[in-house]
ZAMARGU-4260 file (C-alpha; in steps of 0.2 Angstrom, whole numbers, plus 5000, padded with zeros to 4 digits):
<rodrens>
0) 5940/4758/3638 | 5933/4741/3642 | 5914/4741/3644 | 5902/4727/3649 | 5886/4730/3639
5) 5869/4726/3645 | 5857/4718/3633 | 5843/4729/3626 | 5830/4729/3612 | 5831/4747/3609
10) 5845/4756/3600 | 5854/4768/3611 | 5857/4785/3605 | 5870/4799/3608 | 5869/4817/3604
15) 5884/4828/3602 | 5881/4846/3607 | 5893/4858/3601 | 5895/4877/3601 | 5906/4891/3607
20) 5906/4900/3624 | 5889/4909/3626 | 5880/4899/3612 | 5866/4895/3624 | 5866/4876/3622
25) 5856/4873/3638 | 5843/4886/3633 | 5841/4878/3616 | 5840/4861/3623 | 5826/4865/3634
30) 5815/4869/3618 | 5819/4852/3610 | 5813/4835/3614 | 5828/4829/3624 | 5821/4825/3641
35) 5826/4806/3639 | 5844/4810/3637 | 5857/4809/3651 | 5869/4824/3650 | 5887/4821/3651
40) 5896/4838/3653 | 5912/4841/3663 | 5908/4859/3666 | 5893/4855/3677 | 5904/4844/3688
45) 5918/4857/3688 | 5907/4871/3693 | 5899/4861/3707 | 5916/4858/3714 | 5921/4876/3713
50) 5906/4882/3722 | 5907/4868/3735 | 5926/4873/3738 | 5920/4891/3743 | 5932/4900/3730
55) 5918/4903/3718 | 5918/4902/3699 | 5925/4919/3694 | 5941/4911/3687 | 5948/4927/3679
60) 5950/4935/3697 | 5958/4920/3705 | 5974/4921/3715 | 5988/4910/3710 | 5984/4899/3725
65) 5966/4898/3719 | 5971/4894/3701 | 5981/4879/3708 | 5966/4873/3718 | 5955/4875/3703
70) 5967/4865/3692 | 5966/4850/3705 | 5947/4851/3704 | 5947/4851/3685 | 5957/4835/3687
75) 5944/4828/3699 | 5930/4834/3687 | 5938/4824/3673 | 5939/4808/3683 | 5921/4810/3689
80) 5915/4813/3671 | 5924/4799/3664 | 5916/4787/3677 | 5899/4794/3673 | 5901/4792/3654
85) 5908/4774/3657 | 5893/4770/3668 | 5881/4777/3655 | 5888/4766/3641 | 5888/4750/3652
90) 5869/4753/3654 | 5867/4759/3636 | 5859/4775/3642 | 5854/4788/3629 | 5866/4802/3632
95) 5870/4820/3627 | 5889/4824/3626 | 5889/4842/3629 | 5906/4851/3623 | 5912/4864/3611
100) 5917/4853/3596 | 5933/4864/3594 | 5943/4848/3592 | 5936/4836/3579 | 5948/4822/3580
105) 5943/4816/3598 | 5925/4820/3595 | 5924/4809/3579 | 5934/4795/3588 | 5921/4795/3602
110) 5908/4795/3589 | 5915/4779/3581 | 5917/4771/3598 | 5899/4774/3602 | 5893/4767/3585
115) 5904/4752/3587 | 5894/4749/3603 | 5878/4750/3594 | 5874/4768/3597 | 5865/4779/3584
120) 5873/4797/3584 | 5868/4814/3580 | 5876/4831/3581 | 5867/4847/3587 | 5878/4863/3584
125) 5873/4880/3590 | 5879/4895/3581 | 5882/4913/3587 | 5893/4927/3581 | 5910/4930/3589
130) 5903/4946/3596 | 5889/4937/3605 | 5900/4924/3611 | 5912/4937/3619 | 5897/4947/3626
135) 5889/4932/3634 | 5905/4925/3641 | 5909/4942/3649 | 5893/4942/3658 | 5894/4925/3666
140) 5903/4920/3682 | 5915/4907/3675 | 5921/4918/3660 | 5935/4913/3649 | 5949/4924/3643
145) 5943/4933/3627 | 5958/4926/3617 | 5952/4909/3622 | 5934/4913/3617 | 5940/4919/3600
150) 5951/4904/3596 | 5938/4892/3601 | 5925/4901/3590 | 5937/4899/3576 | 5941/4881/3579
155) 5923/4876/3580 | 5918/4885/3564 | 5932/4878/3555 | 5925/4860/3559 | 5908/4863/3552
160) 5910/4855/3536 | 5920/4840/3544 | 5905/4837/3555 | 5892/4839/3542 | 5901/4825/3532
165) 5903/4814/3547 | 5885/4815/3553 | 5876/4817/3536 | 5857/4819/3539 | 5860/4818/3558
170) 5868/4835/3558 | 5858/4850/3565 | 5864/4868/3566 | 5854/4881/3575 | 5857/4900/3574
175) 5855/4906/3592 | 5861/4924/3588 | 5849/4938/3594 | 5840/4946/3580 | 5849/4963/3584
180) 5866/4955/3587 | 5882/4962/3579 | 5889/4951/3566 | 5904/4961/3561 | 5921/4959/3567
185) 5931/4975/3571 | 5948/4971/3580 | 5950/4988/3588 | 5932/4988/3595 | 5934/4970/3602
190) 5950/4975/3610 | 5943/4990/3618 | 5927/4981/3624 | 5933/4964/3630 | 5952/4964/3633
195) 5958/4971/3649 | 5975/4980/3645 | 5978/4984/3663 | 5982/4965/3667 | 6001/4962/3671
200) 6011/4959/3655 | 6022/4945/3663 | 6040/4944/3659 | 6047/4955/3644 | 6046/4947/3627
205) 6059/4946/3614 | 6056/4955/3597 | 6054/4937/3589 | 6041/4933/3602 | 6032/4949/3599
210) 6032/4947/3580 | 6025/4929/3582 | 6011/4935/3594 | 6006/4948/3581 | 6006/4936/3567
215) 5996/4924/3576 | 5983/4937/3581 | 5982/4943/3563 | 5979/4926/3557 | 5966/4923/3570
220) 5957/4939/3566 | 5958/4936/3547 | 5951/4918/3548 | 5937/4923/3559 | 5932/4937/3546
225) 5932/4924/3532 | 5922/4912/3543 | 5909/4925/3546 | 5907/4928/3527 | 5904/4909/3525
230) 5889/4909/3537 | 5883/4891/3536 | 5865/4885/3532 | 5855/4884/3548 | 5841/4873/3553
235) 5825/4881/3560 | 5819/4876/3578 | 5804/4868/3570 | 5814/4858/3558 | 5826/4853/3572
240) 5812/4847/3583 | 5806/4836/3568 | 5823/4829/3565 | 5826/4825/3583 | 5809/4817/3585
245) 5812/4806/3569 | 5829/4802/3576 | 5821/4796/3593 | 5807/4786/3585 | 5820/4777/3574
250) 5828/4769/3589 | 5811/4762/3596
</rodrens>
């Protein structure tokens, strides 16, 4: 990506927001001093396109034709978001890159690219339990399949140490789980509450495919249980505000 940089006397800043479905990143962001940052989020553009098309955002109920239409709009959203991101960098705007953080390699590559352009970077990660992620996902219009929610939750939480090492003192992790939220992980309960067993099963699977699927599910569930036990150290909202304010002042 070739970018022409405008001269500036102020160090530009980029904040990576990360968290699973239903983490409440937008809600938490409103309580923090982030008003000067331009938000780059592909989901915002994608949802606007879905609503404008008239098919709505309830993807799990889309027909095959609507899914095809939605896929084309996702491609359009990706292009629009890339253009928005490139324009922001050309002007050295302060930005928030709002994503999940499930894939560490592309995120850290983007971090390095920004720092090579002179940006100062920070990560703000929002934590919720897998049950909270599933519940909040189920209650919103553009909900994801529960299996995707759980895999994403696992991948994000497996990356915590990687991000802590990469961002150092500029890593903030906030617990946005409700005080009365469930933190246990019972596979049978989760299947009964969140997985729709009435959905079409598709073409019959071979015994090998069934065995592989079962093994993958067991591995996913066991990994999530281990990650819950290794609950990370959180930053309070007050400390997060102080760290972000110090981060912002540093660039001036």
